[in-house]
All heavy atoms as an XYZ file, in Angstrom:
859
protein
N      98.075    110.121     98.870
C      98.947    109.052     98.899
C      98.770    108.368    100.231
O      98.976    107.023    100.294
C     100.460    109.659     98.825
C     101.398    108.612     98.727
S     103.058    108.921     98.255
C     103.474    110.328     99.173
N      98.494    108.988    101.311
C      98.407    108.367    102.662
C      97.240    107.334    102.545
O      97.358    106.203    103.079
N      96.101    107.651    101.911
C      95.018    106.683    101.766
C      95.442    105.608    101.014
O      95.149    104.383    101.421
C      93.814    107.465    101.025
C      92.702    106.412    100.701
C      93.197    108.501    101.984
N      96.140    105.732     99.768
C      96.556    104.595     99.081
C      97.411    103.691     99.697
O      97.317    102.461     99.688
C      97.196    105.092     97.700
C      96.248    105.879     96.843
C      97.006    106.533     95.742
O      97.931    107.489     96.092
N      96.745    106.244     94.464
N      98.391    104.213    100.506
C      99.290    103.396    101.253
C      98.626    102.524    102.388
O      98.911    101.434    102.557
C     100.425    104.253    101.809
C     101.479    104.789    100.971
C     102.402    105.899    101.598
C     102.243    103.825    100.225
N      97.727    103.314    103.057
C      97.095    102.512    104.137
C      96.154    101.371    103.549
O      96.001    100.310    104.018
C      96.167    103.456    104.959
N      95.418    101.767    102.486
C      94.587    100.740    101.852
C      95.352     99.539    101.411
O      94.976     98.430    101.460
C      93.789    101.282    100.693
C      92.972    100.199     99.951
C      92.719    102.340    101.283
N      96.486     99.892    100.742
C      97.427     98.759    100.228
C      97.929     97.824    101.275
O      98.122     96.803    101.130
C      98.612     99.465     99.461
N      97.999     98.470    102.541
C      98.504     97.594    103.697
C      97.339     97.023    104.437
O      97.501     96.189    105.408
C      99.150     98.485    104.740
C     100.489     99.220    104.241
C     101.627     98.357    104.040
N     101.803     97.516    105.431
C     102.954     97.536    105.950
N     103.991     98.343    105.636
N     103.140     96.829    107.176
N      96.117     97.019    103.739
C      94.918     96.301    104.339
C      94.128     97.087    105.370
O      93.173     96.526    105.977
N      94.348     98.391    105.532
C      93.681     99.161    106.608
C      92.297     99.461    106.070
O      92.069     99.772    104.834
C      94.409    100.408    106.952
N      91.369     99.591    106.933
C      90.056    100.267    106.595
C      90.238    101.789    106.862
O      90.558    102.179    108.028
C      88.918     99.700    107.500
O      88.837     98.326    107.184
C      87.612    100.350    107.159
N      89.976    102.594    105.917
C      90.402    104.024    105.923
C      89.152    104.797    106.019
O      88.275    104.701    105.047
C      91.307    104.364    104.757
C      91.612    105.882    104.825
C      92.663    103.585    104.766
N      89.082    105.667    106.970
C      87.891    106.700    107.085
C      88.730    108.015    106.886
O      89.675    108.382    107.621
C      87.287    106.601    108.322
C      86.201    107.841    108.473
C      86.572    105.387    108.663
N      88.366    108.685    105.782
C      89.224    109.944    105.505
C      88.406    111.207    105.517
O      87.227    111.143    105.005
C      89.821    109.818    104.063
N      88.821    112.214    106.224
C      88.104    113.470    106.247
C      88.425    114.412    105.148
O      89.670    114.521    104.835
C      88.244    114.217    107.689
O      89.646    114.402    107.846
C      87.770    113.255    108.760
N      87.496    115.090    104.633
C      87.683    116.066    103.557
C      86.435    116.762    103.206
O      85.430    116.295    103.619
C      88.185    115.298    102.211
N      86.522    117.834    102.428
C      85.376    118.433    101.999
C      84.616    117.568    101.104
O      85.200    116.690    100.492
C      85.789    119.853    101.265
O      86.425    119.515    100.064
N      83.431    117.871    100.892
C      82.514    116.981    100.171
C      82.937    116.871     98.659
O      82.768    115.892     98.006
C      81.078    117.527    100.195
C      80.532    117.213    101.541
C      78.986    117.174    101.522
C      78.424    117.042    102.923
N      77.866    115.733    103.078
N      83.634    117.970     98.221
C      84.139    118.013     96.818
C      85.112    116.948     96.654
O      85.331    116.501     95.438
C      84.669    119.381     96.477
N      85.786    116.365     97.671
C      86.835    115.350     97.492
C      86.367    113.940     97.764
O      87.086    113.012     97.595
C      88.010    115.739     98.385
C      88.520    117.076     98.040
C      89.973    117.149     97.816
C      90.254    118.492     97.547
N      91.348    119.053     97.298
N      85.048    113.750     98.072
C      84.633    112.487     98.536
C      84.627    111.413     97.466
O      84.928    110.315     97.664
C      83.182    112.616     99.184
C      83.230    113.172    100.435
N      82.067    113.192    101.349
C      84.154    113.863    101.183
C      82.493    113.669    102.470
N      83.656    114.225    102.466
N      84.296    111.778     96.291
C      84.424    110.785     95.156
C      85.853    110.331     94.864
O      86.019    109.085     94.737
C      83.779    111.483     93.789
C      82.287    111.639     93.868
O      81.664    110.967     94.778
O      81.772    112.379     92.987
N      86.772    111.243     94.933
C      88.119    110.839     94.836
C      88.599    109.823     95.959
O      89.136    108.801     95.698
C      89.113    112.063     94.885
C      90.548    111.701     94.906
C      91.031    110.874     93.559
C      91.361    112.946     94.960
N      88.126    110.109     97.162
C      88.478    109.330     98.299
C      87.868    107.875     98.143
O      88.592    106.893     98.413
C      88.061    109.936     99.665
C      88.842    111.135    100.072
C      88.170    111.859    101.262
C      90.283    110.807    100.376
N      86.676    107.810     97.671
C      86.030    106.439     97.498
C      86.847    105.744     96.413
O      87.038    104.525     96.488
C      84.554    106.806     96.998
C      83.697    107.074     98.110
C      82.155    107.036     97.517
N      81.335    107.756     98.550
C      81.098    109.080     98.497
N      81.536    109.862     97.476
N      80.258    109.620     99.398
N      87.188    106.470     95.350
C      88.003    105.798     94.253
C      89.316    105.237     94.808
O      89.814    104.204     94.325
C      88.334    106.870     93.021
C      87.135    107.197     92.275
C      87.573    108.300     91.235
O      88.693    108.417     90.908
O      86.698    109.041     90.831
N      89.841    105.888     95.777
C      91.103    105.460     96.405
C      90.950    104.377     97.469
O      91.897    103.764     97.919
C      91.908    106.703     97.013
C      92.355    107.723     96.013
C      92.887    109.001     96.758
C      93.318    107.188     94.982
N      89.732    104.018     97.765
C      89.371    102.998     98.669
C      89.082    103.351    100.033
O      89.025    102.525    100.921
N      88.813    104.674    100.328
C      88.455    105.198    101.659
C      86.998    105.486    101.730
O      86.347    105.622    100.627
C      89.290    106.459    101.976
N      86.489    105.499    103.019
C      85.088    105.928    103.224
C      85.324    107.372    103.730
O      85.838    107.670    104.706
C      84.644    105.135    104.414
O      84.428    103.760    104.083
C      83.137    105.571    104.773
N      84.761    108.351    102.885
C      84.881    109.817    103.219
C      83.886    110.274    104.245
O      82.799    109.666    104.366
C      84.563    110.394    101.809
C      83.608    109.461    101.137
C      84.101    108.116    101.696
N      84.341    111.292    104.998
C      83.470    111.841    106.042
C      83.795    113.398    105.938
O      84.930    113.744    105.752
C      83.635    111.248    107.426
C      85.031    111.480    107.874
C      82.611    111.848    108.352
N      82.827    114.152    106.071
C      82.895    115.559    105.953
C      83.581    116.103    107.207
O      83.273    115.722    108.303
C      81.469    116.307    105.701
N      84.573    117.167    107.085
C      85.087    117.717    108.151
C      84.128    118.743    108.763
O      83.005    118.910    108.173
C      86.351    118.534    107.713
S      87.044    118.394    106.218
N      84.416    119.251    109.869
C      83.623    120.329    110.482
C      82.974    119.772    111.694
O      83.199    118.750    112.260
N      82.164    120.641    112.400
C      81.528    120.358    113.619
C      80.747    119.029    113.534
O      80.132    118.738    112.590
C      80.520    121.541    113.932
O      79.818    121.208    115.087
N      80.966    118.264    114.567
C      80.417    116.903    114.716
C      81.273    115.831    114.025
O      80.805    114.688    113.934
N      82.429    116.130    113.686
C      83.257    115.142    112.965
C      83.429    113.932    113.784
O      83.256    112.722    113.248
C      84.565    115.743    112.585
C      85.667    114.802    112.054
C      85.193    114.240    110.825
C      87.056    115.468    111.867
N      83.796    114.026    114.999
C      84.031    112.696    115.857
C      82.837    111.854    115.784
O      82.961    110.587    115.672
C      84.393    113.219    117.257
N      81.560    112.413    115.927
C      80.396    111.561    115.984
C      80.160    110.913    114.538
O      79.783    109.770    114.513
C      79.146    112.466    116.321
C      79.141    112.881    117.712
O      79.743    112.003    118.597
O      78.553    113.928    118.146
N      80.486    111.682    113.497
C      80.281    111.063    112.195
C      81.266    109.883    111.935
O      80.885    108.862    111.443
C      80.466    112.212    111.095
C      79.399    113.095    110.939
C      79.375    113.997    109.702
N      80.482    114.809    109.702
C      80.634    116.043    110.264
N      79.669    116.331    111.080
N      81.707    116.704    110.249
N      82.540    110.004    112.384
C      83.398    108.944    112.436
C      83.008    107.803    113.181
O      83.067    106.631    112.738
C      84.932    109.415    112.714
C      85.868    108.279    112.868
C      85.431    110.447    111.805
N      82.535    107.974    114.375
C      82.038    106.980    115.255
C      80.866    106.165    114.528
O      80.815    105.012    114.667
C      81.480    107.467    116.540
C      82.626    107.726    117.539
C      81.962    108.027    118.950
N      83.010    108.695    119.767
C      83.195    109.942    120.017
N      82.388    110.888    119.431
N      84.082    110.331    120.822
N      80.019    106.933    113.787
C      78.992    106.189    113.050
C      79.568    105.407    111.866
O      78.930    104.351    111.611
N      80.632    105.778    111.325
C      81.146    104.967    110.213
C      82.048    103.848    110.740
O      82.111    102.804    110.194
C      82.070    105.865    109.405
C      81.137    106.818    108.597
C      82.845    105.038    108.369
C      81.963    107.945    107.923
N      82.613    104.053    111.954
C      83.559    103.037    112.545
C      83.135    102.738    114.010
O      83.901    103.075    114.948
C      84.990    103.543    112.564
N      81.986    102.096    114.237
C      81.436    101.879    115.590
C      82.361    100.902    116.331
O      82.355    100.889    117.616
C      80.189    101.199    115.400
C      80.159    100.679    113.936
C      81.067    101.544    113.058
N      83.246    100.267    115.655
C      84.216     99.285    116.394
C      85.437    100.020    116.885
O      86.170     99.419    117.644
C      84.645     98.157    115.395
C      85.645     98.619    114.246
C      85.014     99.446    113.163
O      83.874     99.769    113.058
N      85.856     99.920    112.228
N      85.478    101.322    116.459
C      86.524    102.147    117.071
C      87.573    102.452    115.963
O      87.511    101.933    114.978
N      88.370    103.493    116.371
C      89.448    103.947    115.453
C      90.773    103.530    116.134
O      91.022    103.719    117.350
C      89.458    105.441    115.337
C      90.549    105.985    114.409
C      88.097    105.807    114.621
N      91.711    102.774    115.288
C      92.861    102.250    116.025
C      94.142    103.087    115.757
O      95.109    102.966    116.419
C      93.121    100.828    115.446
C      91.884     99.978    115.742
N      91.687     99.499    116.899
C      91.012     99.520    114.945
C      90.569     98.712    116.919
N      90.174     98.766    115.637
N      93.980    104.076    114.794
C      95.258    104.914    114.440
C      94.657    106.102    113.641
O      93.612    106.077    112.984
C      96.265    104.117    113.593
N      95.370    107.159    113.686
C      94.978    108.405    112.914
C      96.306    109.115    112.499
O      97.339    109.196    113.146
C      94.234    109.257    113.808
N      96.121    109.755    111.345
C      97.277    110.463    110.688
C      96.666    111.796    110.281
O      95.691    111.954    109.555
C      97.712    109.740    109.472
N      97.180    112.846    110.825
C      96.882    114.221    110.452
C      97.846    114.646    109.342
O      99.025    114.891    109.552
C      97.110    115.088    111.604
C      97.027    116.688    111.232
O      96.335    116.983    110.167
O      97.696    117.455    111.962
N      97.287    114.636    108.085
C      98.091    115.099    106.956
C      97.697    116.548    106.442
O      98.112    116.901    105.457
C      97.792    114.071    105.789
C      97.991    112.659    106.224
C      97.670    111.788    105.074
C      99.482    112.324    106.726
N      97.030    117.162    107.399
C      96.555    118.551    106.992
C      96.982    119.689    107.854
O      97.497    120.837    107.359
C      94.983    118.614    106.877
C      94.528    120.017    106.398
C      94.539    117.577    106.009
N      96.964    119.346    109.160
C      97.607    120.417    110.147
C      96.481    121.209    110.909
O      96.830    122.395    111.137
N      95.291    120.793    110.997
C      94.315    121.516    111.608
C      94.082    121.094    113.030
O      94.378    120.018    113.459
C      92.931    121.264    110.908
O      92.451    120.062    111.082
C      92.940    121.746    109.490
N      93.712    122.101    113.876
C      93.334    121.794    115.187
C      92.277    120.608    115.343
O      92.365    119.736    116.163
C      92.900    122.957    116.078
C      94.124    123.840    116.412
O      95.330    123.479    116.335
O      93.673    125.064    116.771
N      91.269    120.714    114.425
C      90.146    119.719    114.415
C      90.756    118.339    114.164
O      90.412    117.388    114.900
C      89.218    120.052    113.259
C      88.097    118.948    113.232
C      87.261    119.284    111.920
O      87.732    119.546    110.807
O      86.056    119.224    112.092
N      91.767    118.192    113.309
C      92.293    116.951    113.014
C      92.979    116.346    114.202
O      92.722    115.137    114.627
C      93.262    116.980    111.894
N      93.781    117.239    114.874
C      94.414    116.745    116.184
C      93.425    116.285    117.222
O      93.415    115.372    117.864
C      95.512    117.674    116.726
C      96.074    117.343    118.014
C      96.595    117.786    115.585
N      92.477    117.314    117.459
C      91.468    117.165    118.594
C      90.680    115.833    118.428
O      90.466    115.043    119.320
C      90.592    118.351    118.661
C      91.250    119.605    119.144
O      92.291    119.519    119.784
O      90.765    120.723    118.937
N      90.147    115.654    117.170
C      89.398    114.487    116.907
C      90.119    113.184    117.015
O      89.708    112.303    117.509
C      88.585    114.542    115.570
C      87.863    113.289    115.212
C      87.562    115.787    115.631
N      91.364    113.241    116.535
C      92.196    112.128    116.643
C      92.474    111.643    118.148
O      92.409    110.517    118.501
C      93.532    112.255    115.862
O      93.421    112.667    114.606
N      92.760    112.635    118.908
C      92.996    112.359    120.349
C      91.761    111.838    121.031
O      91.802    110.968    121.820
C      93.439    113.640    121.036
C      93.514    113.442    122.606
C      95.026    114.029    120.532
N      90.634    112.349    120.539
C      89.347    111.962    121.136
C      89.079    110.439    120.750
O      88.437    109.741    121.591
C      88.138    112.929    120.645
C      86.815    112.535    121.179
C      85.727    113.475    120.756
O      86.041    114.582    120.313
O      84.612    112.973    120.916
N      89.412    110.059    119.503
C      88.839    108.755    119.046
C      89.900    107.623    119.323
O      89.541    106.412    119.262
C      88.472    108.932    117.523
C      87.354    109.795    117.150
C      87.236    109.863    115.749
C      86.060    109.223    117.854
N      91.176    107.993    119.330
C      92.213    106.956    119.353
C      92.787    106.995    120.818
O      93.412    107.989    121.221
C      93.398    107.207    118.337
C      94.437    106.103    118.467
C      92.812    107.295    116.925
N      92.619    105.901    121.511
C      93.008    105.876    122.924
C      94.513    105.835    123.096
O      94.997    106.421    124.096
C      92.351    104.733    123.695
O      92.787    103.467    123.085
N      95.262    105.234    122.219
C      96.681    105.158    122.374
C      97.339    106.349    121.536
O      97.457    106.171    120.311
C      97.240    103.772    121.803
C      98.666    103.601    122.097
O      99.456    104.507    122.222
N      99.120    102.355    121.798
N      97.958    107.358    122.137
C      98.481    108.471    121.478
C      99.683    108.226    120.644
O      99.969    108.838    119.665
C      98.629    109.671    122.513
C      97.510    110.275    122.994
C      97.661    111.503    123.637
N      96.345    112.001    124.055
C      96.213    113.037    124.741
N      97.153    113.909    124.977
N      94.952    113.468    125.197
N     100.229    107.077    120.949
C     101.421    106.589    120.049
C     101.079    106.269    118.715
O     101.894    105.894    117.803
C     102.300    105.559    120.774
O     101.601    104.326    120.755
N      99.662    105.992    118.525
C      99.148    105.557    117.219
C      98.448    106.716    116.443
O      97.723    106.532    115.513
C      98.114    104.465    117.393
C      98.811    103.206    118.083
C      98.018    101.959    118.035
N      97.461    101.518    116.758
C      98.043    100.919    115.730
N      99.341    100.601    115.937
N      97.355    100.690    114.690
N      98.854    107.991    116.908
C      98.493    109.198    116.256
C      99.685    109.880    115.752
O     100.596    110.072    116.609
C      97.604    110.161    117.144
C      96.412    109.291    117.777
C      97.072    111.423    116.440
C      95.703    110.091    118.865
N      99.652    110.406    114.468
C     100.858    111.016    114.018
C     100.370    112.283    113.175
O      99.268    112.249    112.626
C     101.664    110.061    113.121
N     101.172    113.284    113.186
C     101.026    114.359    112.344
C     102.177    114.722    111.514
O     103.305    114.589    112.038
C     100.643    115.715    113.182
O     100.217    116.842    112.259
C     101.647    116.113    114.174
N     102.015    115.209    110.334
C     103.173    115.619    109.361
C     103.003    117.110    109.235
O     103.863    117.773    108.510
C     103.102    115.042    108.135
C     101.914    115.339    107.230
C     103.231    113.522    108.230
C     101.968    115.002    105.812
N     102.066    117.887    109.970
C     101.780    119.233    109.682
C     101.473    120.017    110.894
O     101.929    121.266    110.848
C     100.622    119.329    108.707
N     101.017    119.494    111.910
C     100.605    120.311    113.098
C     101.559    120.054    114.234
O     101.195    119.537    115.339
C      99.232    120.017    113.449
O      98.751    120.706    114.419
N     102.818    120.560    114.042
C     103.779    120.239    115.142
C     103.628    120.730    116.406
O     103.773    120.069    117.411
C     105.247    120.557    114.518
C     105.610    119.842    113.268
C     105.802    120.608    112.018
C     105.603    118.396    113.194
C     106.090    119.946    110.927
C     105.980    117.733    112.065
C     106.136    118.554    110.853
O     106.430    117.834    109.637
N     103.426    122.020    116.478
C     103.189    122.645    117.810
C     102.043    121.983    118.576
O     101.983    121.592    119.724
C     103.086    124.163    117.700
C     102.907    124.866    119.041
C     102.883    126.283    118.871
O     103.619    126.876    117.978
O     102.252    126.925    119.732
N     100.908    121.947    117.901
C      99.682    121.328    118.469
C      99.868    119.807    118.742
O      99.443    119.409    119.777
C      98.443    121.552    117.435
C      97.139    121.023    117.960
C      96.568    121.946    119.100
N      95.284    121.433    119.495
C      95.205    120.492    120.316
N      96.079    119.765    120.922
N      94.012    120.061    120.670
N     100.547    119.140    117.875
C     100.760    117.878    118.033
C     101.708    117.426    119.191
O     101.436    116.593    119.997
N     102.600    118.311    119.395
C     103.635    118.227    120.608
C     102.803    118.340    121.784
O     102.991    117.699    122.826
C     104.751    119.274    120.408
C     105.949    119.042    121.339
O     106.131    117.871    121.537
N     106.318    119.992    121.868
N     102.031    119.394    121.961
C     101.136    119.724    123.209
C     100.207    118.522    123.431
O     100.033    118.227    124.568
C     100.424    121.046    123.030
C     101.330    122.148    123.104
C     100.399    123.453    123.432
N      99.283    123.642    122.561
C      99.208    124.225    121.396
N     100.213    124.800    120.861
N      98.029    124.361    120.732
N      99.742    117.770    122.336
C      98.737    116.776    122.544
C      99.515    115.445    122.796
O      98.948    114.409    123.224
C      97.942    116.587    121.299
N     100.860    115.389    122.765
C     101.549    114.210    123.120
C     101.533    113.185    121.870
O     101.553    112.005    122.259
N     101.262    113.572    120.725
C     101.184    112.596    119.546
C     102.440    112.521    118.777
O     103.338    113.413    118.986
C     100.037    112.949    118.668
C     100.197    114.171    117.977
C      98.803    112.829    119.459
C      99.039    114.442    116.911
N     102.690    111.672    117.957
C     103.816    111.472    117.129
C     104.098    112.514    116.180
O     103.092    112.799    115.304
C     103.858    110.042    116.531
C     105.167    109.682    115.956
C     105.158    108.137    115.642
N     106.484    107.862    115.202
C     106.769    106.686    114.909
N     105.927    105.659    114.912
N     108.017    106.381    114.515
N     105.171    113.041    116.001
C     105.498    114.111    115.082
C     106.465    113.495    113.993
O     107.429    112.913    114.416
C     106.216    115.296    115.671
C     105.544    115.881    116.927
C     106.449    117.028    117.445
C     104.180    116.326    116.702
N     106.106    113.574    112.687
C     106.764    113.010    111.659
C     107.362    114.085    110.669
O     106.604    115.047    110.356
C     105.956    112.096    110.781
C     105.281    110.952    111.539
C     104.399    110.181    110.561
C     106.308    109.912    112.185
N     108.558    114.134    110.366
C     109.036    115.244    109.473
C     110.453    115.704    109.940
O     111.166    115.061    110.683
N     110.678    116.969    109.442
C     112.070    117.441    109.636
C     112.047    118.611    110.742
O     113.121    119.251    110.753
N     111.283    118.740    111.678
C     111.343    119.646    112.702
C     112.150    119.103    113.967
O     112.068    117.808    114.049
C     109.993    120.201    113.130
C     109.209    120.913    111.860
C     109.063    119.043    113.706
N     112.677    119.808    114.746
C     113.254    119.364    115.912
C     112.363    118.470    116.819
O     111.173    118.861    117.080
C     113.767    120.548    116.764
C     113.799    121.598    115.639
C     112.755    121.250    114.608
N     112.848    117.282    117.200
C     112.025    116.346    118.067
C     111.011    115.462    117.275
O     110.448    114.633    117.869
N     110.953    115.653    115.998
C     110.124    114.711    115.145
C     110.917    113.570    114.651
O     112.122    113.670    114.428
C     109.629    115.551    113.859
N     110.165    112.551    114.326
C     110.753    111.293    113.757
C     111.001    111.666    112.173
O     109.989    111.969    111.448
C     109.787    110.206    113.852
C     110.192    108.897    113.137
O     111.193    108.989    112.376
O     109.646    107.889    113.423
N     112.241    111.704    111.797
C     112.480    112.099    110.390
C     112.043    110.985    109.380
O     112.140    111.277    108.174
C     113.998    112.362    110.388
C     114.451    111.497    111.396
C     113.460    111.377    112.541
N     111.623    109.816    109.845
C     111.255    108.745    108.957
C     112.449    107.926    108.420
O     112.174    107.116    107.465
N     113.523    108.032    109.040
C     114.718    107.258    108.560
C     114.397    105.751    108.601
O     114.706    105.016    107.572
C     115.856    107.567    109.349
O     116.043    109.041    109.395
C     117.165    106.836    108.886
N     113.830    105.322    109.634
C     113.540    103.875    109.819
C     112.589    103.417    108.764
O     112.816    102.358    108.065
C     113.086    103.583    111.139
C     113.023    102.184    111.668
C     112.674    101.952    113.001
O     113.247    102.616    113.905
O     111.827    101.231    113.216
N     111.602    104.120    108.450
C     110.610    103.769    107.496
C     111.190    103.748    106.089
O     110.897    102.850    105.331
C     109.438    104.756    107.538
C     108.657    104.654    108.820
C     108.445    104.575    106.399
C     107.605    105.693    109.102
N     111.885    104.875    105.654
C     112.552    104.781    104.460
C     113.609    103.720    104.223
O     113.675    103.041    103.107
C     113.269    106.205    104.193
C     112.325    107.225    103.869
C     113.028    108.542    103.383
N     114.057    109.114    104.404
C     113.732    109.870    105.444
N     112.353    110.167    105.556
N     114.619    110.344    106.223
N     114.477    103.340    105.318
C     115.278    102.228    105.156
C     114.512    100.849    104.881
O     115.001    100.218    104.192
C     116.206    102.249    106.417
C     117.139    103.258    106.457
C     118.008    103.325    107.651
O     117.715    102.516    108.625
O     118.898    104.300    107.846
N     113.512    100.687    105.691
C     112.807     99.447    105.524
C     112.046     99.450    104.032
O     112.031     98.386    103.438
C     111.656     99.370    106.532
N     111.627    100.654    103.565
C     111.072    100.576    102.233
C     112.138    100.279    101.111
O     111.935     99.594    100.200
C     110.421    101.829    101.972
N     113.285    100.867    101.416
C     114.339    100.729    100.456
C     114.911     99.249    100.412
O     115.056     98.622     99.362
C     115.713    101.518    100.862
N     114.886     98.549    101.619
C     115.287     97.090    101.592
C     114.164     96.398    101.004
O     114.445     95.332    100.269
C     115.368     96.718    103.195
N     113.042     96.690    101.077
C     111.833     95.968    100.485
C     111.859     96.093     99.014
O     111.745     95.090     98.278
C     110.459     96.463    101.024
C     109.373     95.810    100.322
N     108.924     94.445    100.635
C     108.427     96.287     99.422
C     107.953     94.209     99.897
N     107.595     95.180     99.181
N     112.225     97.246     98.545
C     112.401     97.552     97.122
C     113.547     96.649     96.470
O     113.332     96.204     95.475
C     112.646     99.031     96.795
C     111.716     99.794     96.105
C     111.986    101.135     95.619
N     112.899    101.839     96.485
C     112.749    102.671     97.553
N     111.535    102.929     97.876
N     113.615    103.349     98.180
N     114.660     96.585     97.157
C     115.824     95.792     96.722
C     115.355     94.373     96.573
O     115.689     93.803     95.692
C     116.920     95.937     97.758
C     117.625     97.389     97.638
C     118.760     97.384     98.677
C     119.355     98.864     98.669
N     120.307     99.064     99.722
N     114.564     93.842     97.561
C     114.174     92.528     97.501
C     113.214     92.255     96.312
O     113.393     91.366     95.556
C     113.487     91.999     98.781
C     114.462     91.883     99.986
C     112.703     90.697     98.639
C     113.838     91.821    101.307
N     112.294     93.191     96.143
C     111.353     93.075     95.091
C     111.905     93.167     93.665
O     111.591     92.399     92.768
C     110.181     94.252     95.169
N     112.983     94.064     93.561
C     113.634     94.273     92.221
C     114.565     92.877     92.067
O     114.515     92.358     90.867
C     114.640     95.440     92.271
C     115.572     95.417     91.081
C     113.697     96.585     92.337
N     115.179     92.390     93.108
C     115.975     91.187     92.906
C     115.086     90.032     92.532
O     115.642     89.037     91.838
N     113.777     90.068     92.819
C     112.890     88.797     92.500
C     112.386     88.828     91.123
O     111.874     87.858     90.638
C     111.774     88.844     93.472
C     112.208     88.581     94.835
C     110.975     88.705     95.796
O     109.953     89.167     95.412
N     111.189     88.241     97.087
N     112.630     89.868     90.294
C     112.089     89.954     88.929
C     112.788     88.925     88.041
O     113.744     88.478     88.024
C     112.373     91.372     88.401
C     111.380     92.360     89.053
C     111.568     93.653     88.407
N     110.696     94.643     89.033
C     110.803     95.818     88.758
N     111.463     96.335     87.826
N     109.932     96.729     89.409
């Protein structure tokens, strides 16, 4: 769903996953890249212009480490799964743990947008 939302908003998405999931990522509009050793260099090869934001939706140390390495502004990195590691790295925590952004603002904005869209029918 993260890929679909980002693509719908006009983002160029580079998504990490096992090779078994690459076809699905392409169907969703992302450029897939294999996880594992050398990930940062593979992403740089796909996005030589740089990476402007990152979302850790899995919770691995690799996801946090590579995100911090590739995205210079830590406020543009978020995790929904690696709270302890994300907290130590100084990135944005999303979800229901203490200190995390629960997403209230995002949900309220989406609800307002939905009301407008429904009213336009």
